[in-house]
N, C-alpha and C positions, 0 to 999 in steps of 0.2 A: 504493499500500500504506500502511496506517496505521503511524504511529510507535508504538514500544512504549508511550510515555506515554498514548497515546489508547486502548489496548487493555484490556479488562476482565480481572478475575480470575474465572475459572470453574473452580476446582480446589478446591472446598469438601470433596471427599472425601479430599484430601491433608491438609489442615488448614484451620482457620477462624480468623479474627481474633477476638481476645478481645472480647467484648461490653463496651462502656464501663460497663455496669451491674456486670458481673463485676469489671472492673478497679478500680472504685470500692469494691466489697465487699472485694477483697483488700488494698487499701491500708490498711484498718483493722487489719490483722493483722501489719503489718510494722514499725511505728515504736514508740518508747518509750512513747508515750501511748496505744498501741493494745493489742490482745490478742496480745501477742508470746510469751506463755509456753510452756513445754514442757507438752503435755497430760498428761504422766505425773507432773508435780509436784503435790504436795498443797496448796501455798499458793494464795492467791486468783488469782495470775496464771496458774498452771497450771490451776486449775479453771475459769477463764474460758475458756482454750484448749480444755479438754475438752468444755466446753458447745458450742463452735463445731463441734467434730468431730461431736458427737452430732446437732446440728441439720443438718449437712451430710449425715450418713448418712440422716436422715429425708428430706431432699430427694431424694437418690438413690433411696431406696426407693419414694417416691411416683411417680417417673418410670417405674419398671420393674414397679410392682405387686408389691413384695416387702417382707418384713420388714426394717427397717433394721438389725437386730442381725446380719444376714448380711453386712454391708458389711466388706470388708477393703481397706484403702488400699494401693495400689501406686504405682510410678512411671509406670505407663501400661498400655495394653492388651497390649503385648508381655510384660511381666512378668506380668500377670494370665493370659494365655494359657499361659505356661510353668508358673506355679504350679498352675493347674487341671489341665493335662494331665499333667505329671510328678508333681505331688503326689497327684492322685487314683489314677493308675495304680500308682505305686510303693507307695502305701499298701495297695492291694488285693493287689498281688503279694507284698509282703512277708509277708502273712498267708495266703498260699496260696489266695486266693480268686478268682483270675483272672490270665490271661496274655495277654490279647488286647485290642487297641485298634482301634476302627473310626472312620475319618474319610473325608474327601472330597479328591479331588485339587485342587480349586479353593480349598481353605482358605488363609487368611493364612499366610505362611511362618513367623510366630511359632508357629503350631500345627504346621505340617508339620515345622519344625525340632525342635520338642520330640518329636513322633511319631517322628522319625528317631532321636533320642537313645534313646528307649525301645526301638526295633528294635536299636540297637547293644548295648543292655543285655540283649538276649535275649528281649524280648516279641515276640509275633506281631502283625503289622500288616496291616490291610486298608484300602486307599484305594479308595473308590468313584469310578467315572467318571461324571460327570453326563451328562444328555442334552444336546442341541444348545443348549438355551436356558439351561443352567446349573443346572437343578433336579435334585434327587435324589428319587426316589419313595420312599414309605414301604415299599412292597412290596420295592424293591430293597434298602433298608437292612435290613428284616426278614429277607430271605434270607441276608444276610452276618452276621447276629447269631449268636454262638455261646454255649454254656452258660458259657464261661469269659471272655466279653467283660467287661472291667472298666470301660471307658470308651467312650462315643460323643461325638465332638466334631464339631459342625455349625455353620457360620457362619449367622447370620440374614440378613444382607444382604451380598452379595459386594462387595468394595471396588473391584473393576475394572468389573464389568458391571451391578451393582445387582440381580442376581438374588436373589430372596426365597425362602427355604426355609420350608416349612410346619412350624415348630417345635412348634406345638400338636399336630399329628398325630404327629410323631415322639415327643414326650413321652408321648402317649397309648399308643403302641406299647411304650414302655420301662416303662410302670407295672407291668407284670407280669414285668419282667426286673430282675435286681439291678445291671445296668450303670448307671452314673451318666451324666447328660447334660450336657455342657458346650456353651455357646453363645457365640461371639464375636459381640457385638452392638455393636461400636465404630461401625459405619456405621449401624445402624438407630436407635439412641437419638435421640429427638427428631424422627425423620423417619417412623418406622413405630411404632405403638403396640406396647408390650411388656407382657406380663402373665406374669412369670416363674413365680409360684406356681400360677396357673391352668393353665399349660402343662406343668408338671411338670418344670421346668428345675432342675438341681441346682447348676450353676456357671454364672455369666454374667460375661463380661469387658466393660469399658467404658473409654473414654478421654476425658479432659476436652477435649482440644484438637480433637476431631472435633465438638464441640457448643458452640463459642464460649467455652470455658474455656481455662485455661492449659496449656501443655505441661508435662510432668514429673509428672502425677498421673493415676491411674486407679483403678479399682475391680475387685476380683474379689468378686462376690457369692456367698456359699457358703450353701446351704441350712442354716438353723439348727435346724429341728425336722422329723424327728430330725437331729441335728447331723451333717453330712457331715464325715468325717475325712480330712485330707490330710497328706502328709509335707512339711514346710517345705523351701524352697530355701535359706533363710538361717537362721543360728543366732546366738544372743546377744541380749541386751537384754530379751527377753520381752514386748515390746509386741505388742498385737493377739493375745493368747493364745499368743504364740510362733510364730504361723503366719507372720507377716511382721514380724520385729523391726526396730527402727530408730526413731528419733525422728520423730514425725509433724510435718508442716509445715502449720500451721494456715492460712496464707495460701493455699496451693495447695488444700487441702481445702475451705476456705470458697469458693474460687473455683469449684471443681467443683460444690459444692452449689448455689451461686447459678445456675450454668449449667444445672443440671438443673431447677431450680424454674422458670426462664424457658422452657425447652424444654417442660416440662410445661404451663405456662399456654398455650403456643402450639400444643399438639399437635392441636387441632381444626382450626385455620385454616391452618397452615404446610404440611402435606403437600399439600393440593389446590393451593395457590399454586405450590409447587414443581413439581408435575406439570404445571401449565399452561406454566410456563417450559420444562420438559423438552420437551413436545409442540411448543412454538413453534419451539425449536431443531431438533427432529427433522424437522418438516415443511419447514423451509428447506433443510437439507442433503440431505434425501432427494428433493428435486426434481432433484438431480443423478442421472444414471443410474449403475448399477454401485456402488451404496452398500448395504452390509450392516449391519444392526443386530444386535449381538452381546448376547444376553441375552433376558429376557422383555419383550414388549411393554409389560406392565403391571407392571414390576418396581418397585424403590424409586423414589420420585418425584424424587429428587435426582441420580441418575446415569444418564448416556447413554454407551454404548460404540458407536462407529461405525467400521467399516473402509471405506476408500476404494479401490476397485479401480482398477487400471491407473495407480497413482501410486507413485512411490518414497517410502518413509517418511522417509528422512533428508532429502530435498528438501522434503517437506511441512513437517517440523518447522522447518527452516530458514526456509521461506517465511513461516510464521506466528510467527516468533520475536517475543517480546514478549507474545503472548496466554497468558493464564494457563489453560492446559489441560494435561493429562498424556497422554503416549504410553503407554497401559496404566495402571498404577498408579504413584504416586510412589515407592513402596517398591522398585520393580523396574526403574525407568527407567535405572539404571546397568548393568543386566544385558542384555548384548548377545544372550543366548540367546533373548530374546523372552518373551513372557507365558506362564507355566505355566497360567494360567487359560484363556486362549483355546486353548492347544494341547489342553488336556484336553477342551475343548467341540468339538474337531474342526476349528477354524479353521486353515487352512494357514499355515505360518509366514510366507510371502511376503506373504499378505493381512494377517495380524496385524501385520506390520511397518509397515503403512500405517493404523494404528488410532489413534483419539484417544478419550480419556476426558474428557467434559465433565461437570462437576458444579456444582450450583446451591445457593445458600444464602440466608441471612437478608437480605442486602442486595443480591442480584442483582435487577436491573430488566429490563423488557421491552426497554428501549433497549440495555442491555449484551448481552442475548441476541441481539438483531438485529445488532449491531456484530460480535460474535464469529462468528455464522453467516455473515455476508456476507464476513468475512475468510477463513474456511475455504473457502467456495464459490469465491471469487476465486482463492485458491491452487490449489485443485484444478483449476480450469479452465485456469489458466496452465500447470501442470505437464503436464496431459493433451495440450496442444497440441504437446508435444515427445515424447510417449510412443508407441513402436511398439505396446505391448500395448493402448493405447486405440484405435489404428487397427484392430487385429485385432478387438477387441470390437465396433467399429462395423461391421466387415465380417461380423459374424455369429457370432463365437466367444463361448462362454459363459464366465462367471467360473469355474464348476466345471471346464470343460475346460482353462482356462488355469492354475488354481491347484490343482485337485484338492482333496482333503480329507486331513487327517491320519488316519493309521490309528488306530482305537480303542484306548485304553489299558485293559488289563484291571486291575481292582482285585483283585489277587492277594495273598493272605496273605504277609507278608514282603517285599513289594516296596514301595519308597518313591516312586520317581518324582521329578519335578521339585519343587524346593523354593523357587524364587525368590519373593521378595516385593517 
C-alpha cells in the first residue's frame, strides 16, 4: 500500500489550492506600500482600493457572462445562497406577491437550510426529487410551479455527483413567470461555461476557493436591470447599497477577481482536459465488477462519484487513508446519516456508504490519476477477499437484490426532507 506522502490530492470539488498568480496578486493589497485602503474612503488610498473592487467585479462578470454592476461580495457561496434564497423570498412575501418556494432535494445544504427556514417562517416549500442520474426535467419543474411561486433555486453542477442541470431551459420556462431564478454555481464556475444573462438567471452564487482563489470570499450576482430587490440579512454600514454591509476586503476581492480571470482564460481547454482525466479514472475503477457510477455519464468534467458494491465503506476509507478523495461531499463527511444527494437519487444507504467522490483540478496529472485509481482498485480487491456479500455476488446474486433501492421521495409542498451538506 502507498504511504500517505505518495498519494495525490483529488478532492478539488471540496477546495482548491490558491493559484500562485492569485497569491501574488493578493499580496499587493495587504502591506503598507500596497493598496490596503478601505474602499469606502474618499482619499486616494480608499479610491485605489475601490478601483480594485471595480476591476474584480468586471473579472467576475466576464467569467459568468453578466453585467459587473450586479456583483455583491460575500464571505462565500454559503452566505450568497442564504442571501439569495432568504432575501428574495422574504422580499416577495412581505409585499404579498408570493408564498411558495421551489427547489430540489439534491441542492447544497446552504440552500436547503435556507429553504427550511422559510418553511418554518410559514412559506410553502416544494422539493423536487431528481431522476436516478440526478437531473430534474423542465416538465417536472413546470408542473410544480404555482401562481404564487416566489423563488426557484436549482444548482448548476451538483457538488457530490457532478450532475449538470439545464439552467438555460429552466430560465426559458421562467421567462413568463414572475418567480425569480437562483442558481448555485460554486462547482460549475471555471469548469462549465456560464452565461447568466443569456439564460435568464436572476441570482447566482459563487465561491472563490472552488476556483483557485482564497477562502472567505464569494459573490452573489443580482440581476441589475431591472434591479432585483432583496431583503438584506445584515444591517448597518450601508456598503454595497445596504444589501450586504461591512467593510470590503480588497485582498480577498482582488484574489477572487484574478482567479475568475484565469479561469475565463482557460475555459476552452481546461474542461476537455479534466474530462479526459475523469474518463481515465473511471475506466480503471470500472474494470472492477459491481461498480456503480452515480450521476450523469457526461456530467461535469471534474467530478466522478462511484459506489463499490460488496465493500464496507468504513474499511474502504481506512484502507485508502492518505488519498485525497471524499466519501460523498466534504461538507457532509461528518454526517453519519449518509449522503442526502445519493438518497434522493434512489441509491440505497448501504451502497452509498461505500461511495467515493473523486474530483480533478488544474494541477492533476495522468500519473496522479493512475496512482489514485490503482490505490482504490487494490483496496477494493483486498476487502472483497473477506466479504461474504462478494461471494454471494459471485454466486449469482445481483446488486439490486442485495441492496434494493431507496423508496422514492415525493416532492410535496411543505415537506423539507434531508438537509445535510
